[in-house]
One Martini backbone bead per residue (centre of mass of N, CA, C, O) as a GRO file, in nm:
protein
  314
    1UNK     BB    1   9.785  12.110  13.391
    2UNK     BB    2   9.923  12.130  13.059
    3UNK     BB    3  10.242  12.234  12.943
    4UNK     BB    4  10.348  12.339  12.614
    5UNK     BB    5  10.676  12.381  12.489
    6UNK     BB    6  10.788  12.537  12.178
    7UNK     BB    7  11.084  12.524  12.011
    8UNK     BB    8  11.261  12.676  11.766
    9UNK     BB    9  11.476  12.555  11.470
   10UNK     BB   10  11.345  12.793  11.292
   11UNK     BB   11  11.298  13.101  11.143
   12UNK     BB   12  10.992  13.033  11.024
   13UNK     BB   13  10.936  12.976  11.337
   14UNK     BB   14  10.750  13.002  11.616
   15UNK     BB   15  10.718  12.997  11.923
   16UNK     BB   16  10.524  12.785  12.156
   17UNK     BB   17  10.208  12.769  12.351
   18UNK     BB   18  10.022  12.510  12.544
   19UNK     BB   19   9.696  12.437  12.745
   20UNK     BB   20   9.494  12.220  12.579
   21UNK     BB   21   9.671  11.975  12.634
   22UNK     BB   22   9.763  11.632  12.670
   23UNK     BB   23   9.912  11.319  12.695
   24UNK     BB   24   9.636  11.209  12.535
   25UNK     BB   25   9.712  11.360  12.301
   26UNK     BB   26   9.770  11.425  11.987
   27UNK     BB   27  10.030  11.542  11.807
   28UNK     BB   28   9.865  11.655  11.561
   29UNK     BB   29   9.726  11.881  11.722
   30UNK     BB   30   9.981  12.055  11.757
   31UNK     BB   31  10.051  12.076  11.462
   32UNK     BB   32   9.793  12.230  11.379
   33UNK     BB   33   9.856  12.478  11.552
   34UNK     BB   34  10.127  12.551  11.423
   35UNK     BB   35  10.021  12.583  11.136
   36UNK     BB   36   9.826  12.816  11.196
   37UNK     BB   37  10.031  13.015  11.337
   38UNK     BB   38  10.246  12.999  11.068
   39UNK     BB   39  10.130  12.936  10.784
   40UNK     BB   40  10.184  12.616  10.752
   41UNK     BB   41  10.233  12.322  10.660
   42UNK     BB   42  10.220  12.030  10.842
   43UNK     BB   43  10.439  11.876  10.655
   44UNK     BB   44  10.686  12.076  10.753
   45UNK     BB   45  10.656  11.958  11.046
   46UNK     BB   46  10.882  11.881  11.324
   47UNK     BB   47  10.861  11.696  11.614
   48UNK     BB   48  11.060  11.707  11.920
   49UNK     BB   49  11.265  11.537  12.161
   50UNK     BB   50  11.463  11.481  12.440
   51UNK     BB   51  11.675  11.265  12.540
   52UNK     BB   52  11.906  11.148  12.771
   53UNK     BB   53  12.141  11.231  12.538
   54UNK     BB   54  12.032  11.490  12.370
   55UNK     BB   55  11.846  11.375  12.149
   56UNK     BB   56  11.658  11.406  11.870
   57UNK     BB   57  11.311  11.291  11.882
   58UNK     BB   58  11.068  11.196  11.692
   59UNK     BB   59  10.732  11.239  11.657
   60UNK     BB   60  10.434  11.064  11.635
   61UNK     BB   61  10.146  11.195  11.515
   62UNK     BB   62   9.929  10.940  11.559
   63UNK     BB   63  10.020  10.978  11.852
   64UNK     BB   64  10.062  11.016  12.163
   65UNK     BB   65  10.259  11.149  12.403
   66UNK     BB   66  10.278  10.889  12.569
   67UNK     BB   67  10.352  10.700  12.321
   68UNK     BB   68  10.626  10.892  12.295
   69UNK     BB   69  10.742  10.885  12.616
   70UNK     BB   70  10.557  11.067  12.784
   71UNK     BB   71  10.459  11.113  13.083
   72UNK     BB   72  10.146  11.136  13.221
   73UNK     BB   73  10.246  11.335  13.468
   74UNK     BB   74  10.323  11.551  13.288
   75UNK     BB   75  10.312  11.930  13.296
   76UNK     BB   76  10.605  12.000  13.146
   77UNK     BB   77  10.658  12.033  12.806
   78UNK     BB   78  10.945  11.986  12.593
   79UNK     BB   79  10.979  12.111  12.260
   80UNK     BB   80  11.044  12.078  11.900
   81UNK     BB   81  11.070  12.270  11.592
   82UNK     BB   82  11.078  12.200  11.231
   83UNK     BB   83  11.153  12.311  10.910
   84UNK     BB   84  11.147  12.116  10.605
   85UNK     BB   85  11.013  12.258  10.388
   86UNK     BB   86  10.926  12.210  10.090
   87UNK     BB   87  10.672  11.997   9.957
   88UNK     BB   88  10.602  11.656   9.834
   89UNK     BB   89  10.449  11.406   9.713
   90UNK     BB   90  10.509  11.077   9.689
   91UNK     BB   91  10.338  11.016   9.439
   92UNK     BB   92  10.475  11.223   9.256
   93UNK     BB   93  10.758  11.116   9.275
   94UNK     BB   94  10.702  10.836   9.154
   95UNK     BB   95  10.592  10.933   8.882
   96UNK     BB   96  10.851  11.078   8.795
   97UNK     BB   97  11.059  10.859   8.818
   98UNK     BB   98  10.904  10.646   8.618
   99UNK     BB   99  10.911  10.839   8.354
  100UNK     BB  100  11.200  10.843   8.236
  101UNK     BB  101  11.201  10.578   8.054
  102UNK     BB  102  10.973  10.700   7.854
  103UNK     BB  103  11.198  10.880   7.719
  104UNK     BB  104  11.468  10.714   7.659
  105UNK     BB  105  11.376  10.455   7.514
  106UNK     BB  106  11.226  10.570   7.263
  107UNK     BB  107  11.452  10.753   7.171
  108UNK     BB  108  11.682  10.522   7.120
  109UNK     BB  109  11.502  10.328   6.954
  110UNK     BB  110  11.396  10.539   6.715
  111UNK     BB  111  11.660  10.739   6.718
  112UNK     BB  112  11.929  10.647   6.531
  113UNK     BB  113  12.092  10.919   6.482
  114UNK     BB  114  12.234  10.920   6.770
  115UNK     BB  115  12.464  10.704   6.653
  116UNK     BB  116  12.588  10.777   6.374
  117UNK     BB  117  12.432  10.571   6.176
  118UNK     BB  118  12.294  10.369   5.990
  119UNK     BB  119  12.031  10.211   5.943
  120UNK     BB  120  11.873   9.965   6.167
  121UNK     BB  121  11.803   9.651   6.305
  122UNK     BB  122  11.656   9.509   6.553
  123UNK     BB  123  11.674   9.274   6.767
  124UNK     BB  124  11.509   9.052   6.951
  125UNK     BB  125  11.629   9.139   7.219
  126UNK     BB  126  11.574   9.443   7.194
  127UNK     BB  127  11.268   9.420   7.173
  128UNK     BB  128  11.223   9.279   7.443
  129UNK     BB  129  11.363   9.485   7.624
  130UNK     BB  130  11.175   9.720   7.559
  131UNK     BB  131  10.910   9.589   7.654
  132UNK     BB  132  10.986   9.515   7.960
  133UNK     BB  133  11.056   9.794   8.059
  134UNK     BB  134  10.779   9.934   8.002
  135UNK     BB  135  10.610   9.736   8.161
  136UNK     BB  136  10.739   9.785   8.434
  137UNK     BB  137  10.676  10.097   8.452
  138UNK     BB  138  10.376  10.077   8.413
  139UNK     BB  139  10.331   9.918   8.671
  140UNK     BB  140  10.448  10.135   8.865
  141UNK     BB  141  10.241  10.355   8.797
  142UNK     BB  142   9.990  10.199   8.874
  143UNK     BB  143  10.066  10.146   9.168
  144UNK     BB  144  10.085  10.443   9.252
  145UNK     BB  145   9.774  10.508   9.186
  146UNK     BB  146   9.622  10.206   9.301
  147UNK     BB  147   9.805  10.065   9.548
  148UNK     BB  148   9.968  10.246   9.709
  149UNK     BB  149  10.058  10.325  10.049
  150UNK     BB  150  10.124  10.624  10.241
  151UNK     BB  151  10.252  10.713  10.549
  152UNK     BB  152  10.370  10.957  10.396
  153UNK     BB  153  10.278  11.241  10.227
  154UNK     BB  154  10.575  11.373  10.233
  155UNK     BB  155  10.858  11.548  10.087
  156UNK     BB  156  11.115  11.704  10.005
  157UNK     BB  157  11.134  11.857   9.702
  158UNK     BB  158  11.451  11.803   9.639
  159UNK     BB  159  11.433  11.482   9.633
  160UNK     BB  160  11.341  11.442   9.336
  161UNK     BB  161  11.627  11.457   9.211
  162UNK     BB  162  11.762  11.224   9.362
  163UNK     BB  163  11.544  10.998   9.306
  164UNK     BB  164  11.559  11.025   8.980
  165UNK     BB  165  11.842  10.935   8.899
  166UNK     BB  166  11.812  10.627   8.894
  167UNK     BB  167  11.583  10.624   8.662
  168UNK     BB  168  11.690  10.834   8.446
  169UNK     BB  169  11.985  10.714   8.427
  170UNK     BB  170  12.016  10.402   8.481
  171UNK     BB  171  11.716  10.311   8.346
  172UNK     BB  172  11.744  10.506   8.114
  173UNK     BB  173  12.003  10.599   7.962
  174UNK     BB  174  12.188  10.353   8.023
  175UNK     BB  175  12.011  10.133   7.889
  176UNK     BB  176  11.923  10.256   7.616
  177UNK     BB  177  12.194  10.336   7.471
  178UNK     BB  178  12.346  10.044   7.501
  179UNK     BB  179  12.106   9.846   7.393
  180UNK     BB  180  11.997  10.008   7.108
  181UNK     BB  181  12.234   9.976   6.958
  182UNK     BB  182  12.456   9.868   6.745
  183UNK     BB  183  12.546   9.506   6.773
  184UNK     BB  184  12.730   9.551   6.509
  185UNK     BB  185  13.045   9.608   6.346
  186UNK     BB  186  13.231   9.575   6.588
  187UNK     BB  187  13.540   9.636   6.761
  188UNK     BB  188  13.653   9.583   7.048
  189UNK     BB  189  13.528   9.800   7.270
  190UNK     BB  190  13.258   9.852   7.111
  191UNK     BB  191  13.157   9.554   7.130
  192UNK     BB  192  13.116   9.583   7.436
  193UNK     BB  193  12.938   9.835   7.475
  194UNK     BB  194  12.705   9.705   7.245
  195UNK     BB  195  12.639   9.446   7.366
  196UNK     BB  196  12.407   9.179   7.261
  197UNK     BB  197  12.234   8.918   7.303
  198UNK     BB  198  12.193   8.584   7.123
  199UNK     BB  199  11.985   8.352   7.209
  200UNK     BB  200  11.830   8.094   7.232
  201UNK     BB  201  11.497   8.066   7.222
  202UNK     BB  202  11.453   7.892   7.480
  203UNK     BB  203  11.604   8.086   7.664
  204UNK     BB  204  11.458   8.348   7.613
  205UNK     BB  205  11.163   8.242   7.694
  206UNK     BB  206  11.241   8.152   7.977
  207UNK     BB  207  11.319   8.429   8.081
  208UNK     BB  208  11.043   8.563   8.028
  209UNK     BB  209  10.889   8.380   8.226
  210UNK     BB  210  11.042   8.467   8.480
  211UNK     BB  211  10.981   8.765   8.456
  212UNK     BB  212  10.673   8.741   8.477
  213UNK     BB  213  10.673   8.607   8.755
  214UNK     BB  214  10.815   8.844   8.904
  215UNK     BB  215  10.611   9.068   8.837
  216UNK     BB  216  10.356   8.937   8.954
  217UNK     BB  217  10.473   8.892   9.238
  218UNK     BB  218  10.530   9.188   9.303
  219UNK     BB  219  10.236   9.274   9.281
  220UNK     BB  220  10.117   9.088   9.504
  221UNK     BB  221  10.284   9.209   9.740
  222UNK     BB  222  10.169   9.497   9.709
  223UNK     BB  223   9.875   9.417   9.769
  224UNK     BB  224   9.920   9.316  10.054
  225UNK     BB  225  10.028   9.581  10.172
  226UNK     BB  226   9.782   9.751  10.096
  227UNK     BB  227   9.556   9.583  10.251
  228UNK     BB  228   9.665   9.640  10.537
  229UNK     BB  229   9.607   9.973  10.472
  230UNK     BB  230   9.305  10.037  10.405
  231UNK     BB  231   9.219  10.181  10.694
  232UNK     BB  232   9.544  10.229  10.777
  233UNK     BB  233   9.840  10.381  10.681
  234UNK     BB  234   9.981  10.347  10.981
  235UNK     BB  235   9.980  10.061  10.981
  236UNK     BB  236  10.170   9.795  11.170
  237UNK     BB  237  10.225   9.474  11.043
  238UNK     BB  238  10.235   9.143  10.978
  239UNK     BB  239  10.299   8.993  10.696
  240UNK     BB  240  10.122   8.762  10.483
  241UNK     BB  241  10.194   8.520  10.243
  242UNK     BB  242  10.309   8.582   9.950
  243UNK     BB  243  10.649   8.538  10.036
  244UNK     BB  244  10.634   8.628  10.353
  245UNK     BB  245  10.703   8.332  10.474
  246UNK     BB  246  11.022   8.364  10.381
  247UNK     BB  247  11.035   8.685  10.370
  248UNK     BB  248  11.023   9.017  10.450
  249UNK     BB  249  11.093   9.121  10.121
  250UNK     BB  250  10.961   9.003   9.836
  251UNK     BB  251  10.942   9.253   9.654
  252UNK     BB  252  11.253   9.281   9.622
  253UNK     BB  253  11.319   9.004   9.516
  254UNK     BB  254  11.141   9.008   9.256
  255UNK     BB  255  11.275   9.262   9.130
  256UNK     BB  256  11.558   9.148   9.120
  257UNK     BB  257  11.487   8.908   8.937
  258UNK     BB  258  11.394   9.076   8.688
  259UNK     BB  259  11.682   9.213   8.651
  260UNK     BB  260  11.840   8.956   8.612
  261UNK     BB  261  11.698   8.863   8.359
  262UNK     BB  262  11.768   9.109   8.192
  263UNK     BB  263  12.078   9.073   8.205
  264UNK     BB  264  12.085   8.788   8.077
  265UNK     BB  265  11.945   8.864   7.812
  266UNK     BB  266  12.138   9.105   7.724
  267UNK     BB  267  12.456   9.130   7.850
  268UNK     BB  268  12.506   9.411   7.933
  269UNK     BB  269  12.680   9.613   8.139
  270UNK     BB  270  12.448   9.815   8.210
  271UNK     BB  271  12.257   9.598   8.327
  272UNK     BB  272  12.449   9.504   8.556
  273UNK     BB  273  12.472   9.770   8.702
  274UNK     BB  274  12.175   9.801   8.766
  275UNK     BB  275  12.138   9.544   8.923
  276UNK     BB  276  12.348   9.597   9.154
  277UNK     BB  277  12.240   9.870   9.251
  278UNK     BB  278  11.941   9.792   9.304
  279UNK     BB  279  11.996   9.547   9.489
  280UNK     BB  280  12.161   9.697   9.704
  281UNK     BB  281  11.929   9.889   9.788
  282UNK     BB  282  11.720   9.665   9.859
  283UNK     BB  283  11.887   9.532  10.078
  284UNK     BB  284  11.893   9.776  10.271
  285UNK     BB  285  11.588   9.792  10.305
  286UNK     BB  286  11.542   9.505  10.406
  287UNK     BB  287  11.711   9.525  10.663
  288UNK     BB  288  11.556   9.756  10.790
  289UNK     BB  289  11.278   9.607  10.800
  290UNK     BB  290  11.366   9.359  10.960
  291UNK     BB  291  11.450   9.514  11.212
  292UNK     BB  292  11.174   9.649  11.262
  293UNK     BB  293  11.020   9.388  11.308
  294UNK     BB  294  11.190   9.291  11.551
  295UNK     BB  295  11.142   9.544  11.728
  296UNK     BB  296  10.824   9.547  11.722
  297UNK     BB  297  10.761   9.204  11.754
  298UNK     BB  298  10.987   9.021  11.823
  299UNK     BB  299  10.919   8.696  11.889
  300UNK     BB  300  10.684   8.688  11.682
  301UNK     BB  301  10.896   8.721  11.445
  302UNK     BB  302  11.138   8.532  11.502
  303UNK     BB  303  10.967   8.256  11.486
  304UNK     BB  304  10.939   8.268  11.163
  305UNK     BB  305  11.217   8.253  11.015
  306UNK     BB  306  11.299   8.484  10.828
  307UNK     BB  307  11.435   8.612  10.568
  308UNK     BB  308  11.536   8.900  10.417
  309UNK     BB  309  11.559   8.825  10.075
  310UNK     BB  310  11.639   8.514  10.032
  311UNK     BB  311  11.516   8.221  10.009
  312UNK     BB  312  11.686   8.011  10.245
  313UNK     BB  313  11.957   8.211  10.259
  314UNK     BB  314  11.927   8.568  10.329
   0.00000   0.00000   0.00000
């Protein structure tokens, strides 16, 4: 008989003991028991064990205790449980994040009185910039509803404020206010603050073509990742196909490319700030995923010789 003792790391949870499970049982079975005993959502509960260095190691819920590193012969298992606090679904967080630009961009594009200047006409570049930003985030909302599969059901509810800052402030207020203002009649510093490019038509439409390629490619890579998880959202395999044969995370590369095109088209400092911040964050995510692929799949992944972020370069 296997005895599992669970010590609480949070005041909201009672310590617990179970004699019904074995090392071949799934961790989520114990989480379900803890959830029922404490009248808390199972998504709030994190089970951990101590490693040899005394560090708390989270257990993977959809794996057995043995698969989580606990010896099959173990008959007295010591675990710990923590209350992660109120949770919110990842899908909801994504929908809220991406909605911010739909508030700020129409606001500053159509309500010109916010600039305290006489009515003015938007330039061709401003009109195109407005269209491609809203198309981008409409695509993101569609993907959240119908494409993305989430391996984790929820996150702490307070993360929604932190996660939304990037999209509501940097790609919302930041881009909208400085790109849609009057881009003429200023001198000195103000001419820099509200500067928007007016490029030759062939350059403008060439950039739009590259942007469309990047957006469609980003969508295709998201579909590939989604189809991998059609039957099992926890499944973790090596993705292949469009873009993935060159880099570990082509979805990040193509999105970065689309924002590079936007910055080149607009030429405003706010667009370049957003490009560098978003690309820097995506680079960090790509490095993390690349390392996880190498750790999980070892030589099978290493022999593919994929770059991390930029095809053939980086």
